GUKEMI-570559 format. One record per residue: x negated, y negated, z negated of N, C-alpha, C in turn; residue in one letter. Coordinates in steps of 0.001 Angstrom, whole numbers, plus 500000, padded with zeros to 6 digits. Example, Ala and Ser with C-alpha at 12.3 -4.5 7.8 and 13.67 -1.06 7.14 Angstrom:
<atoms>
486810505690492200487700504500492200486800503300492200A
487150502250492920486330501060492860487100499970492130S
</atoms>
This chain:
<atoms>
638516644484418931637425644713419844638030645164421383M
638926646000421207639591646431422471640295645354423264A
641013644471422441641658643192422991640575642357423573V
639482642072422945638534641294423509637862641930424829R
637587643131424850637130643807426063638022643680427077L
639400643938426842640439643780427893640491642388428517F
640487641438427562640526640029428067639233639708428905F
638062640158428510636883639841429254636979640508430601L
637468641639430689637594642363431966638545641693432939L
639594641081432322640612640330433119639991639112433696Q
639097638360432863638502637211433288637553637432434501V
636757638647434247635723639019435310636481639392436641L
637635639994436465638503640368437621639077639088438318S
639418638144437639639903636874438218638798636191438932C
637550636138438317636435635471439047635999636199440243L
636041637535440172635708638300441422636711638075442466A
637972637963442128639035637668443145638820636285443739A
638431635309442927638227634009443438637031634027444392V
635925634691443911634786634757444860635061635412446186T
635840636446446149636110637346447356637296636689448204A
637876635551447787639054635158448424638673634487449782S
639657634519450835639257634023452086639210632535451976P
638485631960453089638517630499453287639914629967453647I
640417628994453090641630628446453502641574627551454676G
642771627494455398642940626669456581643208625236456277C
642451624200456732642752622827456444644032622528457145S
644234622928458372645424622673459215645903623899459923I
647240624008459927647833625027460668648723624623461769R
648814625068462952649689624524463973649955625626464912H
651263625402465523651620626396466529651005625981467850K
650546627118468665649975626930469935650628628010470790L
650997627577472099651456628660473119650257629572473336P
650549630911473339649392631892473364648512631704474635I
649183631290475771648420631168476956647776629841477134L
648078628829476453647683627453476737646187627221476773S
645523627922475818644087627805475776643360628972476274E
644057629845476891643298631103477432643408631247478943R
643705630112479578643573630202481022642048630405481385Q
641772631352482224640361631806482403639486630745483172P
640203629845483854639372628860484566639993627399484319F
639143626340484590639673624931484459640947624695485346P
641856623847484922643067623543485513643030623089486960S
641753622519487331641577622182488720641841623318489740V
641546624535489329641840625615490240643374625973490239Y
643975625427491132645575625479491239646110626895491256K
645349627674491942646080629101492190646158629778490737I
645043629640489994645149630231488543645921629535487713V
646032628247487726646881627541487005648331627765487132R
648678627961488435650108628383488699650454629741488224D
649476630677488352649747632002487886650015631914486267R
649096631094485548649288630956484198650567630383483763A
651047629363484486652318628841484165653496629671484368R
653396630609485441654366631507485678654442632568484627E
653375632893484209653297633943483102653742633258481798Q
653462632046481535653838631384480336655372631258480326L
655956630895481420657439630765481479658101632115481180S
657373633208481262658066634478480991657665634933479579N
656767634114478967656330634605477644656183633394476778D
657284633048475947657300631777475208656833631991473757T
656083633049473421655709633354472129654577632309471652R
654594631902470481653616631024469954652849631719468748Y
651618631251468586650790631883467462650271630682466641E
650020630986465386649530629929464427648013629794464573E
647544628614464749646077628375464880645631627943463510V
644520628445463028644017627993461692642758627055461931C
642785625777461562641698624909461681640985624705460361I
639785625022460183639013624807459030638045623720459208I
638387622603458503637530621387458704636335621357457746A
635139620749458284634039620440457405633463621605456519S
633399622711457187632848623977456398631343623751456403L
630719623907455166629312623813454904628770625114454430T
627416625281454589626799626497454049627032626681452545R
627098625544451818627289625703450480628679626231450033G
629625625957450907631018626599450686631259627928450994S
630152628505451536630195629955452049629487630794451012L
630221631230450043629617632207449018629322633572449714S
628660634416449055628307635692449694629431636403450043V
630522636437449266631662637356449486632898636685450104R
632750635378450480633926634692451131634173635059452609R
635449635310452957635682635751454296636596634719455171T
636649634833456366637563633989457071639003634471457002F
640004633612457121641370634065456975641803635051458225P
642848635654458019643335636696459026644277635826460037A
643679635167460907644350634526461970643750634943463280H
644583635128464321644111635447465617643234634405466201R
643506633055465982642789632056466572642230631128465377T
640913630908465300640368630108464262639573629041464863I
639669627778464545638823626697464836638085626036463827E
636710626099463922635933625396462843635654624081463362L
636183623054462754636088621736463190635025620899462193F
634067620380462846632969619706462176632206620647461099Y
631922621869461471631079622730460651629666622124460413P
629105622291459283627825621793459005626922622996458402M
626527623874459434625930625140459149624712625180460083I
623614624953459700622413624958460606622241626200461350P
622370627439460725622288628734461399623505629490461206F
624197629878462383625426630629462320625022632047462971F
624822633041462158624337634410462586625246635419462428G
624906636722462730625654637945462549626406638063461330P
625773637620460236626380637853458955627565637011458815N
627622635897459464628937635093459445629964635551460297L
629549636142461562630393636638462508631135638038461802F
630332638690461045630922639897460348631993639426459395A
632020638210458887633116637938457985634441637539458577R
634439637507459871635724637278460588636674638434460417L
637891638240460224638864639311460088639049640083461351N
639366641169461290639578642107462512640700641630463309A
641563640762462826642636640364463670642268639061464546T
641142638470464158640679637241465033640077637639466296T
640688637100467315640254637349468655639706636189469396V
639892634961468768639401633697469442638800632854468379S
637642632318468675636857631417467654636336630209468438L
636611629088467806636070627805468578635212627084467520E
634069626662467872633226625796467021633168624528467665L
633689623374466928633799622051467652633151620989466801R
632414620038467536631769618958466690630783619518465625K
630385618721464742629517619123463623628127619411463984G
627445620360463194626163620648463394625897622217463243T
625608622875464253625076624257464168624003624175465240I
622805624113464783621604623999465804621264625410466331S
621632626468465596621100627771466109622341628782465905E
622600629389466930623723630373466809623260631813467392L
623404632861466551623029634137467006624237635034466928Y
624765635395468161626129636036468259625885637536468154F
626765638079467256626728639534467064627686639912465884G
627950641207465673628756641730464631630083641229464680S
630694640941465971632091640610465961632738641373467102A
632909642702466867633274643589467830634737643408468303N
635531642532467669636949642192467808637123640976468551H
636064640107468709636338638721469212636302638804470753L
637293638206471300637508638208472842637049636836473484E
637142635755472734636816634488473171635961633573472236S
634886633045472696634053632218471782633900630864472584L
634281629810472062634047628491472618633201627513471761K
632200626924472276631342626108471519631191624771472154I
631431623623471499631357622245472129630865621348471140S
629740620580471587629188619461470848628900619696469329D
628112620668469041627700621081467752626215620846467649I
625631620259468669624081620049468461623330621304468667G
623845622328469493623274623673469600622012623624470628L
620924623910469959619686624002470834619215625398471111S
619792626300470233619401627780470473620570628605470346T
620795629459471568621827630416471572621362631763471800F
621681632707470896621024634103471276622159635118471066N
621881636289471506622845637352471367622074638661470952V
622703639280469966622194640550469466621939641561470618V
620884642147470852620599643124472073621217644339471919P
622601644301471781623468645452471862624632645191472759E
625012646207473602626134645965474522627257645670473903T
627988644556474259629308644138473704630299644375474783N
631225645106474553632235645424475560633728644733475225S
633632643810474285634897643010473914634986641705474375I
633940640820474166634049639502474555634409639323476039L
635396638517476252635822638162477645635448636798478224R
635379635874477303635262634548477670634148633794476656A
633055633219477377632072632434476624631954630984477207L
632230630102476317632259628675476811631282627936475937T
630293627229476460629396626514475767629258625039476507I
629637624036475861629325622669476305628522621887475221H
627331621808475452626394621110474450625156620657475156D
624837619303475148623807618690475848622383619131475306R
622401619659474164621117619951473593620616621481474074K
621579622058474753621219623407475085620551623445476468L
619187623749476573618502623662477803618036624992478367S
618170626040477691617945627335478206618923628384477700T
619027629443478440619915630569478163619135631789477839I
619433632466476692618703633715476440618985634643477407T
617890635596477664618177636785478525619040637782477920P
619255637779476686620208638664475988621545638423476286N
621852637365477147623391637223477442623759638309478336I
622829639103478938623150640075479752623862641248479119R
623724641285477685624386642305476962626072642057476872Y
626372640897477212627869640646477180628536641048478472L
628425642450478696628771643074479975630223642832480381E
631250642588479497632533642572479861633040641141480086E
632120640063480065632676638810480294633374638661481626L
634511637929481614635180637511482900634974635994483174Q
634694635233482145634457633785482355633134633400481550L
632276632835482274631102632180481641631027630735482049L
631293629860481022631364628398481330630237627707480518D
629144627383481300628025626640480640627964625200481127L
629085624627481484629157623221481957628830622246480857S
628292621172481245627971620062480232626788620346479310G
625796621251479764624621621506478923623430620828479619C
622367621259479397621030620670480038620176621596480667S
620797622611481327620054623730482034619236623257483184L
618085623484483481617429623210484577617264624326485553T
617128625525485148617146626789485825618060627702485401V
618774628439486267619656629477485955619415630717486768F
619122631835486166618915633088486817620028633909486877D
620490634094488203621768634935488366621581636361488023L
620422636915487957620131638196487576620632638514486125E
620749637454485223621275637617483944622687638037483895L
623507637652484854624831637904484855625158639209485687V
624244639801486367624402640942487236625148642124486445Q
624868642395485229625508643459484552627025643127484177P
627501641827484392628858641432484144629676641774485352M
630106643041485527630796643650486755632158642931486828R
632738642371485864634035641783485902634055640292485868W
632920639700486044632800638186486031633576637660487143L
634672636822486886635417636192487902635211634669487994T
634675634020486900634460632527486799633125632242486407G
632358631474487110630943631053486690630914629544486808L
630929628791485699630890627339485739629510626830485321N
628706626263486170627496625588485744627411624087486019L
628634623485486049628718622017486374628080621163485345A
627617619974485842627185618824484892625998619336483991E
625137619959484675623793620283484069622671619465484805N
621498619984484678620384619429485478619611620403486183Q
620375621370486811619920622500487541619153622076488814L
617894622518488897617008622294490061616941623595490898E
617222624756490198617052626014490778618089627103490228L
618845627741491076619586628836490717618915630029491485I
618251630847490610617370632018491118618229633132491270D
617947634057492265618509635224492549617524636267493201T
618038637517493298617208638570493868617853638955495134V
617215639676495947617602640027497342618885640858497300E
618967641859496267620135642692496450621349642473495367D
621240641148494804622261640787493743623582640647494354L
624658641140493953626034640866494363626921640874493110V
627736639795493063628826639778492074630166640031492816L
630663641161492872631743641442493749633132640735493294P
633295640477491942634583639994491406634645638538491422E
633495637795491501633506636430491276634408635629492179L
635343634907491683636428634119492441636063632613492515L
635422632175491404635167630764491360633750630456490854M
633137629492491574631739629239491345631572627639491394F
631154627065490310631163625638490236629842625163489783D
629106624312490559627847623794490358627872622263490578V
629037621693490399629040620231490506628075619448489575Q
627639618328490163626810617423489371625584618048488749Q
624611618483489743623305618883489302622289618340490294N
621055618967490361619986618458491074619545619479492234D
620541620259492644620180621415493620620036620947495005L
619020621633495702618779621373497104619390622522497963Q
619391623744497430619959624871498175620026626058497198E
620876627038497451621059628255496801620838629424497704I
619782630137497591619551631225498435620724632276498310N
621103632697499559622101633838499744623464633373499281R
623787632096499240625187631585498997625907631356500282F
627216631737500438627939632506499408627922634117499665P
627020634666500374627044636016500707626972636877499502E
626348636413498485626232637336497245627493637404496442M
628439636596496853629873636474496145630835636839497188F
630983638184497546631927638592498646633376638195498216P
633821638060497024635200637842496672635473636322496420G
634459635551496675634657634142496246635864633483496990L
636782632789496235637874631957496626637744630516496588K
637082630023495468636912628582495293635498628251494817F
635152627071495302633754626577494957633686625161494861T
632816624612493942632762623074493857631178622821493951R
630915621952494963629388621754495185629055620234495144L
629934619343494961629646617986495005628589617378494051V
627946616340494342627098615564493486625792616371493227Q
625190616707494297623923617358494259623019616739495244N
621772617345495471620872616792496405620539617936497523D
621656618329498131621548619417499117620746618971500371W
620105619986500966619390619888502272620442619897503359K
620389619021504292621510619025505263621516620293506144C
620290620928506524620281622107507216621034623283506384D
620801623243505077621445624288504284622970624124504286W
623377622854504055624856622513504145625482622936505425V
624880622693506568625383623060507826625468624632507868S
624503625315507431624513626789507440625775627303506510Q
625790626837505379626760627336504327628204626928504852V
628348625756505374629705625332505847630242626383506858R
629423626891507715629894627902508797630417629030508078A
629732629624507017630125630795506303631487630495505585T
631389629380504811632468629117504113633901628954504903I
633670628384506099634821628279507058635287629635507526W
634371630423507906634697631883508401635343632703507247A
634903632450506006635582633249504949636839632551504366R
637165631359504731638342630743504186638201630452502761N
636999630058502305636767629596500874637152628113500736I
637857627878499738638330626498499354637135625706498688T
636705624742499228635782623783498568636492622631497880V
636306622439496732637042621530495768636142620208495739L
636830619093495926636168617830495827635428617444497020G
635029616179497098634265615588498174633422614460497718S
632217614322498340631167613288498017631643611992498690D
631435610855497953631630609486498581630461608665498182F
630170607676498968629081606707498617627728607419498763G
627405608000499858626127608779500046624920607738500240C
625180606525500322624077605488500448623432605843501792G
622139605933501876621333606100502990621413607616503468T
621977608480502750621986609946503077623148610153503933R
623074611204504820624275611492505683625332612249504823P
626647612200505275627638612870504675628035614086505614N
627683615326505147627905616493506017629250617237505627N
630290616840506213631522617603505859631993617351504389G
631783616185503855632119616008502454631140616129501449G
629910616511501838628738616684500945627642615684501327L
627154614895500340625861614199500618624755615056500849C
623772614885501795622784615615501841621529614973502313C
620437615538502245618999614911502564618461615651503711T
618106614920504867617622615543505946616245616353505696P
616023617381506253614777618244506011613568617507506224A
612466617884505457611207617190505664610751617663506998E
610056616735507848609547616994509104608434617978509051R
608416619008510037607279619988509983605943619394510405T
604988620106510055603437619589510561603480619528512053E
604093620424512741603995620440514178604658619164514795E
605843618742514254606442617602514627605594616402514411R
604974616239513169604060615197512948602926615110513951I
602309616353514237601205616366515164601681615797516502A
602883616273517024603473615771518275603585614109518251I
604133613633517148604295612239517019602953611533517106T
601958612014516457600650611392516405600020611341517957K
600161612450518516599754612448519953600505611482520831T
601813611394520591602587610475521449602218608965521138M
602004608713519943601558607310519545600230607096520207L
599313607954520049598123607844520659598101607506522135S
598876608387522952599118608081524477599712606760524631V
600753606226523813601472605093524068600216603861523781L
599503604167522774598523603028522437597549602829523575A
597088604068524303596291603807525432596939603186526583E
598162603531526833598891602941527908599080601398527548L
599275601044526354599379599627526153598161598880526242E
597056599513525876595739598824526096595348598772527429S
595670599801528222595452599847529708596341598786530406S
597549598657530100598440597724530683598117596343530417G
597574595973529237597311594625528823596020594111529369S
595071595047529691593791594626530094593639594369531639S
594678594808532352594546594783533811595691593886534381M
595309592906535013596326591947535626596371592176537263G
596985591293537879597199591422539329595814591375539953T
595533592415540868594225592304541488593187592997540743G
593470593595539483592561594186538654591869593206537739G
592328592084537657591759591040536772592269591097535434E
591505590752534403591991590839533002593124589948532896S
594108590345531935595294589421531712595568589503530227S
596105588300529840596394588149528311597974587941528157T
598689588271529265600062588179529230600618589221528206D
601986589253528095602721590283527192602235591645527619T
601995592435526735601574593877527079602774594540527641P
602335595626528548603406596369529241604308597162528288L
603715597740527381604431598647526266604287598131524965L
605406598257524162605459597916522824605963599133522125K
605201599525520998605590600704520184606059600072518871V
607317600555518524607856599920517221608253601088516288K
608072600845514973608540601757513911609332600947512990V
610572601340512782611418600523511942612415601444511039F
613106600889510132613977601584509282615407600900509458E
616486601741509521617733601053509439618556601659508238N
619817601594508133620596601851506973620871603398506919D
620634604139507988620921605580507914619714606409508148T
618753605882509012617578606852509376616315606157509055I
615344606759508573614034606176508204613018606612509298E
612086605688509648611030605964510444611365606219511885G
612397605572512574612701605820513966611543605112514883V
611064605915515781610112605381516740610831605071518058I
610397603910518524611008603452519919609924602850520694G
610295602712522004609306602216523008610090601061523813V
609559599912523941610116598773524636609272598442525884E
609722598435527111609019598068528205609853597115529124M
609318595966529074610059594719529724611469594733529189Q
612491595016530071613875594888529672614498596177529210N
613649597270529113614097598607528877613609599013527386V
614519599603526666614173600160525270614612601629525179S
613740602431524704613974603773524590613555604229523044I
614565604944522334614193605273520969614584606766520791Y
613796607408519975613910608872519742615277609024518966L
615995610142519249617204610404518522616994610804517132Q
615935611659516962615594612174515665614525611402515019E
614665611157513708613742610390512916612407611205512663P
611286610499512529610240611256512198609468610194511095V
608576610900510260607841610048509237606876609091509932R
606695607998509218605734607092509636604416607601509404V
603516607598510552602177608137510317601060607301510706V
</atoms>
């Protein structure tokens, strides 16, 4: 009886050990410690050069654990992730990735990447040791953060076309230095959400569908060095770049900027020696203002009123000139004045006056009325 009991306990112990065993790595490979931890894209030369200089003085490598095709069914209640500093989940098929799964990360894990696969909803929390979280192409439509101050996470990167809004709870990630939301489908971004991030040095909102970057009058991000809004639908950004007193690099190409706004911003950028990366080409009918395609401002009501009045006067002169001939007699000859409204390749609605062999055209365009 005692032998049977001992044997049963051994079996149960083995089963418990299997159940509690960590998830195994599908692939392990060596990675230079700094290669994936540059805080900004390589296009920013100054940071890239600093990273290379540091890398040349630090040739240490670490082992990266890639776990492929992880499913919800393979995650039993007691299974944990392996003890690796850097873990990548490649092609995970887990509809909801919540705090309970983050809690299973080993305390030694500081970097987690979720790539490809399907995780439609992610709720970040219970990972007080994680310094970097990168998410790309997992079909993420909902991203949320536990409403508790997180003082550990330094870098958050999300590239996913299905993500169209950002939770207000992102403000709890107060120690973020890099927030990269490029390649999503955001239409509005409120800078007040990142105001608590006092050490934020890189904000990348490129390749979204942004029509508005909202701000408040007293908002200042003193440590921001790089600001990227390339390839959006922005017309202007209020208080840019004044609210970023430490800004060194920016990328603004491929937007729908107002020409007046571009002219104003260019003067400030020049005075503060901010480097503008990239240049627009092929603006079509729009002007190119210092490397940025822009749209002329809409004409004001006052200008339209003046135009209507001018056209009315010209019409009266034309009628008067054509009805009076030599000696006051009626004439059907060519009218004295001709008013023309036409379009060319660069300016719409130019108004001009022709009188015999003399032609006069307004320098600034107006809308056809």
